[in-house]
C-alpha positions as CSV (number, residue, x, y, z in Angstrom):
1,M,-12.0,-55.8,28.6
2,A,-13.8,-58.4,26.3
3,M,-13.2,-61.8,25.3
4,T,-13.0,-63.1,21.8
5,N,-16.2,-65.4,21.0
6,T,-13.5,-68.4,19.9
7,K,-16.9,-70.4,18.1
8,D,-17.2,-67.1,15.2
9,I,-13.0,-67.7,14.6
10,A,-13.3,-69.5,10.9
11,K,-10.9,-71.9,11.3
12,L,-8.8,-73.9,8.3
13,H,-10.9,-77.4,8.0
14,E,-13.7,-75.1,7.1
15,Y,-12.0,-73.7,3.7
16,E,-12.9,-75.6,1.0
17,S,-10.2,-76.5,-1.6
18,E,-10.5,-73.8,-4.1
19,D,-9.8,-70.8,-1.6
20,I,-6.6,-72.6,-0.8
21,F,-6.2,-72.9,-4.3
22,D,-6.5,-69.8,-4.7
23,I,-4.3,-68.7,-1.9
24,I,-1.8,-71.4,-3.6
25,E,-1.7,-69.2,-6.9
26,K,-0.4,-65.8,-4.0
27,L,1.2,-67.2,-3.5
28,E,3.1,-68.8,-7.1
29,R,3.3,-65.2,-7.3
30,S,5.0,-63.2,-4.8
31,F,7.8,-66.3,-4.5
32,H,8.3,-67.2,-8.4
33,I,7.4,-70.6,-8.5
34,K,5.1,-73.0,-10.6
35,F,3.2,-76.3,-8.0
36,K,2.6,-79.2,-9.8
37,N,-0.7,-80.4,-10.3
38,D,-0.3,-83.3,-7.6
39,A,2.3,-80.8,-5.3
40,F,-0.2,-80.8,-2.4
41,Y,-1.0,-84.5,-2.9
42,Y,0.4,-85.4,0.5
43,V,-0.3,-82.5,2.3
44,K,-2.7,-83.1,5.5
45,T,-2.1,-79.7,7.4
46,F,-0.8,-76.3,7.4
47,G,2.8,-77.4,8.5
48,D,2.7,-80.1,5.2
49,F,1.7,-77.2,2.9
50,C,4.7,-74.7,4.7
51,D,6.9,-77.1,3.9
52,V,6.2,-77.8,0.2
53,V,6.1,-74.2,-0.3
54,E,9.4,-74.3,1.3
55,D,11.4,-76.5,-0.8
56,H,9.9,-75.4,-3.9
57,I,12.1,-72.1,-2.9
58,K,15.0,-72.6,-4.3
59,L,17.1,-69.4,-3.9
60,E,20.1,-68.3,-1.7
61,H,19.1,-67.4,1.4
62,R,20.6,-63.7,2.7
63,D,20.1,-62.0,6.1
64,D,17.9,-59.1,5.5
65,C,15.1,-57.3,5.5
66,T,12.8,-57.8,2.4
67,T,10.0,-54.8,3.6
68,Q,12.4,-52.1,4.9
69,Q,13.5,-53.0,1.3
70,A,10.6,-52.7,0.0
71,F,10.4,-49.7,1.8
72,Y,12.6,-47.9,0.6
73,K,12.0,-49.7,-3.2
74,L,8.5,-48.1,-2.9
75,R,10.2,-44.4,-1.4
76,D,12.6,-43.9,-3.9
77,A,9.6,-44.4,-7.0
78,I,7.3,-42.0,-5.4
79,A,10.0,-39.6,-5.1
80,A,11.3,-39.7,-8.4
81,T,7.7,-39.6,-9.8
82,Q,6.7,-37.0,-8.6
83,Q,9.4,-34.8,-7.8
84,I,9.5,-35.0,-3.9
85,D,12.3,-35.6,-1.0
86,P,12.5,-38.8,-0.2
87,A,13.2,-38.2,3.3
88,A,9.9,-36.2,3.1
89,I,8.0,-39.5,2.9
90,M,7.9,-42.1,5.7
91,P,5.1,-45.2,6.7
92,A,3.1,-42.9,8.4
93,T,2.1,-40.5,5.0
94,K,-1.2,-41.0,3.1
95,L,-0.4,-42.5,-0.2
96,A,-3.9,-40.0,-1.2
97,D,-1.7,-36.9,-0.3
98,I,1.4,-38.0,-2.1
99,F,-0.3,-38.1,-5.2
100,P,-3.3,-35.3,-5.8
101,A,-7.0,-36.4,-7.9
102,H,-5.8,-34.7,-10.1
103,N,-3.2,-36.4,-12.0
104,R,-4.2,-39.9,-10.2
105,R,-4.8,-42.6,-12.9
106,Q,-1.4,-41.4,-14.6
107,K,0.7,-40.4,-11.8
108,T,-0.1,-43.8,-9.8
109,K,0.8,-45.5,-13.3
110,E,3.8,-43.8,-13.7
111,F,5.1,-44.7,-11.0
112,M,4.2,-48.7,-10.8
113,V,6.6,-48.9,-14.1
114,R,9.3,-47.6,-11.4
115,V,8.7,-50.1,-9.1
116,G,8.2,-52.5,-11.8
117,I,5.0,-54.2,-10.1
118,D,1.8,-54.1,-11.9
119,M,-0.7,-53.4,-8.8
120,N,-3.6,-51.2,-9.6
121,L,-3.7,-48.6,-6.1
122,L,-7.6,-47.0,-7.7
123,T,-10.8,-48.0,-7.3
124,Y,-14.0,-46.6,-7.1
125,P,-16.4,-45.5,-4.2
126,D,-17.8,-47.6,-1.8
127,W,-20.9,-46.0,-2.4
128,L,-20.6,-47.5,-6.1
129,A,-19.8,-50.4,-5.4
130,T,-22.7,-50.9,-2.9
131,T,-25.7,-49.3,-6.3
132,F,-23.5,-51.6,-8.4
133,T,-24.3,-54.5,-6.0
134,I,-27.7,-53.7,-5.0
135,G,-28.6,-53.5,-8.7
136,M,-27.0,-56.3,-9.4
137,L,-29.8,-58.0,-6.4
138,L,-32.3,-56.3,-8.0
139,S,-32.1,-57.6,-11.7
140,L,-32.3,-60.8,-10.4
141,V,-34.9,-61.0,-8.7
142,A,-36.0,-58.9,-11.8
143,F,-35.9,-63.2,-13.3
144,F,-39.1,-63.6,-12.1
145,V,-41.1,-61.5,-13.5
146,D,-39.3,-60.7,-16.9
147,W,-35.8,-62.8,-17.9
148,R,-35.2,-60.8,-21.2
149,I,-34.9,-57.3,-18.7
150,A,-33.0,-59.1,-15.9
151,I,-30.5,-60.3,-18.6
152,A,-30.0,-56.5,-19.3
153,D,-30.0,-55.3,-16.2
154,L,-27.3,-57.0,-15.1
155,A,-25.2,-56.3,-18.4
156,F,-25.6,-52.9,-17.8
157,F,-24.4,-53.2,-14.7
158,I,-21.3,-55.8,-16.0
159,V,-20.0,-53.3,-18.2
160,A,-20.8,-51.0,-15.3
161,F,-18.5,-52.0,-13.3
162,I,-16.1,-53.2,-15.1
163,I,-16.3,-49.2,-16.0
164,A,-15.6,-47.7,-12.9
165,G,-12.9,-50.8,-12.2
166,K,-10.4,-48.6,-15.0
167,L,-11.8,-44.6,-14.3
168,G,-12.1,-45.0,-10.5
169,K,-10.1,-42.5,-8.1
170,D,-10.1,-43.4,-5.2
171,L,-6.8,-45.2,-4.0
172,S,-7.0,-49.0,-2.5
173,I,-4.5,-48.4,0.3
174,P,-4.3,-45.4,2.1
175,T,-0.4,-44.9,3.5
176,V,2.9,-46.4,2.8
177,R,2.9,-48.4,5.4
178,Q,0.3,-51.1,4.1
179,L,1.4,-50.7,0.4
180,T,5.0,-51.0,1.4
181,E,2.9,-54.4,3.4
182,K,1.0,-55.6,0.5
183,L,4.5,-54.6,-1.8
184,S,6.1,-57.2,0.7
185,K,3.8,-59.9,1.3
186,E,1.3,-59.7,-2.5
187,Y,5.6,-59.4,-4.6
188,Y,8.7,-60.8,-2.1
189,I,10.7,-61.8,-4.8
190,D,10.4,-58.3,-6.4
191,A,10.4,-56.2,-2.9
192,R,13.8,-57.7,-2.6
193,R,17.1,-55.9,-3.4
194,V,19.7,-58.7,-5.1
195,K,17.3,-60.3,-7.2
196,G,17.2,-64.6,-7.0
197,T,17.9,-64.0,-3.1
198,V,15.4,-64.9,-0.6
199,N,14.9,-65.0,3.6
200,R,13.6,-68.3,4.1
201,K,12.9,-66.9,8.0
202,E,10.4,-64.5,6.4
203,I,8.9,-67.7,4.5
204,L,6.4,-68.4,7.2
205,N,5.2,-65.3,8.2
206,I,4.4,-65.0,4.5
207,I,2.6,-67.5,4.4
208,T,0.7,-66.9,7.1
209,E,-0.1,-62.9,6.7
210,T,-1.0,-64.2,3.1
211,F,-3.6,-67.1,4.7
212,C,-4.8,-64.2,7.1
213,D,-5.4,-61.8,5.5
214,D,-7.3,-63.9,2.2
215,L,-9.3,-66.4,4.9
216,A,-10.1,-63.6,7.4
217,M,-8.0,-65.6,9.8
218,D,-6.6,-65.2,13.1
219,K,-2.7,-67.0,12.9
220,A,-3.9,-69.0,16.5
221,Y,-5.0,-71.7,14.2
222,L,-3.1,-72.2,12.1
223,T,0.1,-74.1,13.9
224,R,1.4,-76.5,12.1
225,H,-1.3,-79.4,13.3
226,D,-4.3,-77.6,11.9
227,K,-5.6,-79.8,9.0
228,F,-7.7,-79.0,6.2
229,S,-10.9,-80.0,4.9
230,W,-9.5,-83.3,2.6
231,A,-8.3,-84.2,5.9
232,S,-10.4,-84.0,9.1
């Protein structure tokens, strides 16, 4: 069995404050809270951070499963949008099988309206993203030749990037299970059946998963005692 080289795993203190601010914004959206500018002034460790977040959530506690509620919310919205039997929708069901390509943009938009969340499910093909990346890099190189050509090329690829994002039809999430996980993590309060409630036992896991996903970290390096860069 191959051993993971722990030296290659990012640690919390290796990330800058800007990376943490992005996570704070996501948690604000997920838990419907707003932090003051000095809310994290005395935060030194991951444990301190979690305590601040939990202290800001002043909702009624209910000992129920948000992920389960998110699944049923998504399942019912899919069934209503596509006029299919809810029982046919399982966690492993592929979204590509539910939303055919020919009317995918329209139907996913209707689906999100029913869910009540503005979460874009569509993107453009990987090969197109690679093309845009290479094109923009070449545009930067062109500054050494003629800055006017470089700026024109950059403007072209930026506009093309925006248009592709609006017209893309590829699904960014493959299965109902993964969509459920995204909903329960990034839109936690919206995923709950009873508004204005929270399962406090789930808060720490949501915070941890957000750090792991956004910073490509391992949970083993997110203990209460792990320090942020500004505390080192």
